[in-house]
Structure formats: structure tokens, C-alpha cells
C-alpha positions as CSV (number, residue, x, y, z in Angstrom):
1,M,-51.7,241.5,215.8
2,K,-48.8,240.2,213.7
3,L,-48.6,241.2,210.1
4,K,-46.6,238.6,208.0
5,I,-45.6,239.5,204.5
6,L,-44.8,236.8,202.2
7,V,-42.9,237.9,199.1
8,G,-42.7,236.4,195.7
9,T,-40.2,238.0,193.5
10,M,-37.7,237.7,190.5
11,T,-36.4,241.3,190.5
12,S,-36.7,242.4,194.1
13,T,-39.6,244.8,193.2
14,A,-42.0,243.0,195.4
15,D,-39.5,242.9,198.2
16,Y,-39.0,246.7,197.8
17,V,-42.7,247.1,198.1
18,A,-43.2,244.8,201.2
19,Q,-40.2,246.7,202.9
20,A,-42.0,250.1,202.3
21,I,-45.2,248.6,203.9
22,Q,-43.1,247.4,206.6
23,M,-41.7,250.8,207.4
24,D,-44.9,252.6,206.9
25,C,-46.9,250.4,209.3
26,A,-44.5,249.9,212.0
27,D,-46.2,252.5,214.3
28,L,-49.6,250.9,213.8
29,V,-48.6,247.0,213.8
30,S,-46.5,245.8,216.8
31,D,-45.0,242.7,214.8
32,I,-44.3,242.9,211.2
33,E,-42.3,240.2,209.5
34,V,-41.2,240.2,205.8
35,E,-40.2,236.7,204.5
36,L,-39.2,235.8,201.1
37,M,-41.2,232.6,199.8
38,D,-37.9,230.9,199.0
39,N,-38.6,227.2,200.2
40,L,-41.9,227.9,201.9
41,D,-44.8,225.5,201.7
42,I,-48.2,225.3,203.1
43,S,-47.0,224.7,206.8
44,V,-46.3,228.6,206.7
45,F,-50.1,228.9,207.3
46,D,-50.1,226.5,210.2
47,A,-53.0,227.2,212.6
48,A,-50.6,227.9,215.6
49,Q,-48.9,230.5,213.8
50,A,-51.9,232.0,212.1
51,E,-54.0,232.5,215.3
52,D,-53.1,236.2,215.6
53,A,-51.7,236.9,212.1
54,L,-52.6,238.6,209.2
55,Y,-50.9,237.4,206.0
56,L,-50.2,239.8,203.1
57,I,-49.0,238.0,199.9
58,C,-47.0,240.3,197.9
59,S,-46.2,238.7,194.5
60,S,-45.0,239.8,191.2
61,T,-45.9,238.3,188.0
62,Y,-43.4,236.5,185.8
63,G,-43.5,234.9,182.3
64,S,-46.8,234.2,181.0
65,G,-48.7,235.0,184.1
66,D,-46.8,232.7,186.5
67,V,-45.8,233.1,190.0
68,P,-42.2,234.1,190.6
69,D,-39.5,231.2,190.7
70,N,-39.2,231.7,194.6
71,A,-42.9,231.5,195.2
72,R,-43.4,228.3,193.1
73,A,-42.9,225.8,195.8
74,L,-45.4,227.5,198.1
75,Y,-47.9,227.9,195.3
76,E,-47.6,224.2,194.3
77,S,-47.8,223.0,197.8
78,L,-51.2,224.6,198.3
79,G,-52.4,222.4,195.2
80,S,-50.4,219.2,196.1
81,N,-50.9,219.1,199.7
82,P,-54.4,220.9,200.1
83,Q,-55.5,221.7,203.7
84,F,-58.3,223.7,205.1
85,L,-57.1,227.2,205.8
86,G,-60.2,228.7,207.4
87,H,-58.0,230.1,210.0
88,V,-55.9,232.2,207.7
89,R,-56.7,235.9,207.1
90,Y,-55.0,237.3,204.3
91,G,-54.5,240.2,201.7
92,V,-52.7,240.3,198.1
93,I,-50.7,242.9,196.5
94,A,-50.1,241.8,193.0
95,L,-47.7,243.4,190.9
96,G,-47.7,243.2,186.9
97,D,-46.9,245.2,183.9
98,R,-49.8,246.5,181.9
99,T,-48.0,245.9,178.7
100,Y,-49.2,242.3,179.1
101,M,-52.8,242.9,179.8
102,Q,-53.9,239.3,179.3
103,T,-51.8,238.2,182.3
104,F,-51.6,241.4,184.2
105,C,-51.0,240.6,188.0
106,F,-51.7,236.9,187.5
107,G,-49.0,235.9,190.0
108,G,-50.9,237.5,193.0
109,K,-54.4,236.5,191.4
110,K,-53.3,232.8,191.3
111,F,-52.5,233.0,195.0
112,D,-55.6,234.5,195.8
113,E,-57.7,231.8,193.9
114,R,-55.7,229.0,195.4
115,L,-56.1,230.4,199.0
116,Q,-59.8,231.2,198.6
117,D,-60.3,227.6,197.4
118,L,-58.8,226.4,200.6
119,G,-61.2,228.2,202.7
120,A,-58.8,231.1,203.6
121,A,-60.6,234.6,204.4
122,H,-59.6,237.2,202.0
123,R,-59.6,240.6,203.7
124,R,-60.4,242.9,200.9
125,D,-59.9,245.9,202.9
126,L,-56.1,245.1,202.9
127,V,-56.1,245.4,199.0
128,P,-54.5,248.8,197.7
129,R,-56.9,251.3,196.6
130,R,-55.2,253.6,193.9
131,K,-56.1,257.2,194.2
132,Q,-55.0,259.6,191.5
133,R,-53.9,263.1,192.3
134,H,-52.6,266.0,190.0
135,H,-49.8,268.3,191.2
136,A,-48.1,270.9,189.1
137,G,-48.1,268.7,186.0
138,N,-47.0,265.6,187.6
139,R,-49.4,262.6,188.2
140,R,-49.2,261.0,191.6
141,H,-50.9,257.7,192.7
142,R,-51.4,257.1,196.4
143,V,-51.8,253.5,197.4
144,V,-53.6,253.4,200.7
145,P,-54.7,249.9,202.3
146,P,-56.0,250.4,205.9
147,V,-55.1,248.2,208.9
148,A,-57.0,244.9,208.6
149,H,-59.8,244.5,211.3
150,R,-59.3,247.6,213.0
151,R,-61.8,250.6,212.7
152,P,-60.2,253.9,211.6
153,A,-60.9,255.0,215.2
154,D,-58.8,252.3,216.6
155,I,-55.7,253.6,214.8
156,G,-56.3,257.2,215.1
157,G,-58.0,257.5,211.6
158,Q,-54.6,257.1,210.0
159,P,-54.2,254.9,206.9
160,C,-51.7,251.9,207.4
161,H,-49.6,252.6,204.3
162,R,-48.8,255.3,201.9
163,L,-46.7,255.2,198.9
164,T,-46.4,257.8,196.4
165,Y,-45.3,257.1,192.9
166,K,-44.7,259.9,190.4
167,R,-45.2,259.5,186.8
168,R,-44.3,262.4,184.3
169,H,-46.6,263.2,181.5
170,R,-45.5,262.3,178.1
171,S,-45.4,265.1,175.6
172,A,-47.2,264.3,172.3
């Protein structure tokens, strides 16, 4: 299986997330490729390339809920040159700022809607689940998406990816 992570970013945050996924999944997936969406179009989902591939769209949100500038050509080609993408299996990691709740994570959501409209199969088991834990006054979030179509027994019961983020409690 090949994991192809397509990255849409303005400030490199989505690229850092993609690289962390690449490192954490290296022992579980034999071939992982991280590619910035610069100058990509719908041909990135060509049937010959997608046969044994799983795509992960890792996109930030920019402006008023837009896809990042480097992802615009790919996003627009999905609308201007539509093709049936029933052979594509994908997941989405959408990044956003909760300060802008009306457009929170819309960059990734827009890709998700467009790919589903073209018949691509969204693998919901790839979408990160946020688990919250409390440790000694720190709040930790653990993002744990499992490997796509494998059962936990196939990968030794281990989750594919673990990132830990710490946020400090604000004092009142």
C-alpha cells in the first residue's frame, strides 16, 4: 500500500503535520510520499497511480474559508475538469483556527465535498479522532487515525499515528 499525503498550506503548518504523519507511520506503511499541492491538478488521482494508493489531503484554511494558494490549482481542476474518481480512496486532515468558527477547517472540507461529488471514497477511519487527557495540570490532545483498510490485528493493534499537543491552562 502507498500513502500519498497531498499538502495545501500557506505557512507550512500543514506540511509539518504531514511530515509528522510520515515519520509516525513509516514502520506501518511501506511507501509514504508527502507532496505539496503546488501545480498539481486532477491528474494526480490518475487510475494507474491510485490503484494501490491511499490519499490523505492535509490542508489548512486561509482567508474566508478558502483553500491555500498552493492548493488552488488542484481544487479548481477538480471542478473545471471533472472526472469520475471512484478508484480513489482518501481521508482529510483539515486545519483551521477556532477564532473563525464560521469558516473553521473549510479548506479541507471543500476538498472533501469536491472529491465526494466526483465519486471518490472517503475513508472516515483515516480522519483523526481527538482524545483529551489530563496530566499534572496540562491538557493533552492525542490524534489517532488508524491505518486505512487494515484491521488492528493486521498491524499489531498499533495506531498509525500519534501526535501529542500540549496546551497550558489559562489562569483566571
